DODOVO-310382 format. One record per residue: y, z, x of N, C-alpha, C in turn. Coordinates in steps of 0.2 Angstrom, whole numbers, plus 5000, padded with zeros to 4 digits. Layout:
N
YZXYZXYZX;...
END
This chain:
266
499749114848500349114853500149124860;500349074864500149074871500349144875;499949174879500149234882500649214888;501149244889501649224895501349244901;501449214907501149224913501549284916;501149324920501349384923501349364931;501949374934502049354941502149424945;501749424950501749484954501949464961;502449494964502649474970502249514975;502049484981501649524986502049514993;502349564995502749555002502249565008;502449535013502049535019502449505025;502149505031502549475037502549405037;502949375041503049305042502349275046;502149315051501649295055501049355054;500449335054499949375052499949395045;499449445043499449465036499149415031;498849365034498549315029497949335025;497549375029496949405025497149455020;497649495022497849545017498149505011;498549455012498849415006498249385002;497749355005497149325001496849374997;496649435000496349484997496749514991;497349524992497849554987497949504981;498049434983498049384978497449374974;496849384977496249384973496249434968;496349494970496349554966496849544960;497449524961497949504956497649454951;497349404954497149344949496549374945;496149414948495649444944495849484938;496449504938496749544933497149494928;497149434929497449384925498149374926;498449394932499149384934499249334939;499849304941499949254946500249294952;499949294958500249324964500749274967;501249304970501849264973501949294980;501849254985501949284992502649284994;502849344997503549344999503549375006;503949335010504049355017504749345019;504949375025505649365027505949295027;505549255029505749185029505649145023;505249175018505149145011505349205006;505949225006506149275001506149244994;506149284989506149264982506649314978;507049284973507449334969506949374965;506949434965506449474962506549474954;507149444951507149444944506749394941;506349354946505849304943505149334943;505149404945504449434945504449484939;503749504938503649564933503349624936;503149614943502949674946502849664954;502749714958502849704965502249744968;501949714974501549744978501849744985;502049804988502349804995501749814999;501549765003500949765007500949805014;500349815017500249845023500549805029;500449835035500649805041500949845046;501549825050501849855055502149925053;502249965057502550035056503250025053;503450075049504150075047504650105053;505150065054505550095060505850165058;505750205063506050275062506750285061;507150235062507850245061508050245054;507550215050507650215042507650295039;507350335043507250405041507550455046;508050425050508450465055508050495061;507550465063507250485069507150435075;507050465081506950415086506150405087;505950345091505250335091504950385095;504350405093503950455096503550425101;503350465106502950445112502250475111;501750435114501050465113500750425108;500050445107499650405102499250455098;498750425094498250465091497650465095;497250515093496550515096496150455094;495650445098495150385096494950395089;494950345085494750345078493950355078;493650385073492950395072492750345066;492150315067491850265062491250295060;491050285054490450305051490150245047;489450255045489050205042489250205034;489150145031489150135024488650095021;488650075015488150035012488149965015;487549935014487549865016488049815013;488249825007488749785004489449805007;489649865008490249885012490249855018;489649855022489649825029489749745029;489449715024489549645023490349625022;490649655017491349645015491749665021;491649725024492049745029492049705035;491449675037491349635043491749575042;491749545036492149485035492849495035;493049545032493749565033493949575040;493549615044493749635051493849565055;493349525054493349465058493949415056;494049415050494649375048495349405050;495349465050495949505052496049485059;495549485063495549475070495849405072;495549355068495749285069496449275067;496649305062497349285059497849335060;497749385063498249435065498749415069;499349445069499949435073499749455080;499849415085499649435092500249455096;500849465094501449475098501449545100;501049595097501049665099501649705097;502049675093502649705090502449765085;502749825086502549875082503049885076;503649855076504049855071504349785068;504549785062504749715059505449725056;505949735059506649745056506749705050;506649635050506749585045506349605039;505749625040505349645034505549705031;505749755035506049815033506549805028;507049765030507649745026507449715019;506949665020506749625014506449675009;505949715011505549765007506049825004;506549845008506949895006507349865000;507549805000507949774995507449764988;506849744990506349744984506249804981;506149864985506049924982506649954978;507249944981507849964977507949924971;507749864971507749824965507249854959;506649864962506149894957506349954954;506650004958506950064956507450054950;507950014952508550004948508349974941;507849924941507649884935506949914932;506749964935506049994932505549944932;505449904938504949864939504349894942;503749884939503149924942503049894949;502849944953502749934960502149974963;501749934967501149964970501249964978;501250014981501350014989500650024992;500549984997499949995001500050005008;499750065010499850085017500550085019;500850045023501550045025501950035019;501750005014502149995008502250065005;501750105004501850175002502350215006;502250205013502750245017503450225016;503550155016504250135015504550155008;504150155003504350174996504550254997;504250295000504450365001505050365005;505150325011505750325015506350305011;506250255007506850225003507050274998;506650324996506850374991507150434995;507150435001507450485005506950525009;506350505010505850545013505750525020;505250555024505150535031504450535032;504250515039503550495040503350535047;502750555047502450575053502250515057;502550505063502450445067501850445071;501450495072500750495074500350545070;499650535071499250575067498750625071;498850625078498450655082498350735081;498950765079498950835078498550855072;498350815067498050835061497250835062;496950815067496250805068496050845074;495450885073495150915078494650875082;494350905088493950865092493350845088;493150885083492450875080492550825074;493250815071493350775066493950725067;493750675071494250625073494550585067;495050545068495350505062494950445061;494650435055494250375053494750325052;494650265056495050205055494550145055;494450125048494050075047494150045040;493949975039494049945033493449965028;492950005031492450035027492750095023;492550105016492750155013492350225015;492650255020492250315023492650375023;493350375021493750435021493750465014;493650525014493650565007494450585006;494650575000495350594998495250634991;495650684990495650724984496250704980;496150694974496650664969496950724965;497550724964497850784960497650774953;497550834950497250834943497750804938;498350814938498750784933499150724935;498950694940499350634942499150574938;499650524939499450454936498850424940;498850434946498250404950497650434947;497550494946496950524943496750484936;497250474932497050434926496850364927;497150334933496950264934496250264937;496150304942495450304946494950334942;495150384938494650414934494150464938;494450494943494050534947494450584951;494150644953494550694957494550684964;494050644967493950624974493650554974;493750524980493450464981493450444989;493050394991493050374998493550314998;493950315003494350255004494350235012;494650175013494650155020495350175023;495350165029495950195033496150155039;496750125039496950085045497650105048;497850165045498550185047498650225053;499150225056499350265062499850315060;500150315054500750355052500550385045;500950435043500850455036501450485034;501450505027502050525024502150605026;502750625028502950685030503350725024;504050715024504450745019504450695013;504450725007504450685001505150665000;505150604997505850574995505950604988;506550594985506850614979506350594973;506150644969505650634963505050604965;504850604972504150584974503750644974;503150634971502650694971501950664974;501550704977500950694980500450684975;500050634975499450624971498750614974;498750614980498150624984498250644991;497750684994497750705000497150705004;497050705010496450725014496350795014;495750825016495650895016496150925021;496350885027496750915032497550915030;497650895024498350895021498750825022;498450775025498850715026498850685019;499450665018499650635011499350565011;498950555006498550485005498850444999;499250474995499550434989500150474986;500550434984501150464980501350424974;501750454970502050424964502650454962;503050424958503750444957503750474949;503950534948503850564942504250534936;504850504938505250474933505150404932;504650374934504550304933503850284930;503750234926503150224923502650204928;502750164933502250144938502650134944;502650184948502850184955502350224959;501850184962501250214965501150184972;501050234977500950214983500250244986;499850204989499250234992499150214999;498950265003498950255010498350205013;497850195008497250155010497450085008;496850045008496949965007496449955001;496649954995496149944990495949864989;496449824992496249754992495649734996;495449785001494949775006494249805003;494349824997493749854994493649824987;493549754987493449724980492749744977;492349774980491649784977491649854973;492249884973492349944969492849934964;492549944958492949934952493549984951;493350044954493850104953494450084957;494350054963494950034967495349974964;494949934961495349874958495749894952;495549954949495949974944496649984945;496849994952497550004954497949934952;497549884953497949814952497949804944;497449824941497449814934497949854930;498049914933498649964930499349924932;499349904938500049864939500149814935;499649764934499749704930499849724922;499549784920499649804913500349824912;500649864917501349884916501849824917;501649784921502049724922502049684916;501449674913501449634906501849664901;501849734901502249774896502949764896;503149744903503949734904504149664903;503749624901503949554901504549544895;505049514896505549504891506149564892;506049604897506549654898507049624902;507749624900508249604904508349644911;508449604916508549634923509149614926;509449654931510049634935509749614942;510049564945509849554952510449584956;510249624961510649664965510749624972;
END
């Protein structure tokens, strides 16, 4: 009997985000599933999907968690060296992101906020497996009633600036009894970092599954869902690490298990 296809929706912006889409789509295809791109101008009924990836990008607008826009910025990010393979892949990703990135300078994307809010709510209502990446993890927390730190400057000292790089150079510690721990198979690992915000107050039933040594939340999951996982880093930009690609394998595994489950379109 022929195995049914598993369709994974991948959300992103209308302009820019091409490299993130390509890398995420590649990761999903490597797991045997079919990626489907979703943007505000190209929406898709989620009842046609078996899983979701809420991708990275612009900041979540603070009105979604009852705050005003903060003033000021973060300290200069610090970079550090990596292996030659890390550098080769990271250099290609960096150049591609520079060429294909959105150039409007807009920090917020209200149309995308609304699209992804609806997708996340649908996933929660219908128990659809969902993986949030960077902005995606932040929005998942906000939709569940949480809030965000709009800047990160206060978390770092003069001697240890915020690492901001597609290279896997930031160390995160993973909670012992978390789902993330069982997926990655380790208590700590190095990840990349491109974010300027982070999770502050946790949403309903949200628990922390990874943190930086300074306390910045790096991953979350929801205790009453089979697969509701958000990571602050970008696993799609680390294809050379099987451990990070395990996040996509876990998503596809749960999506495949849910095929045939009746769902409602809200």
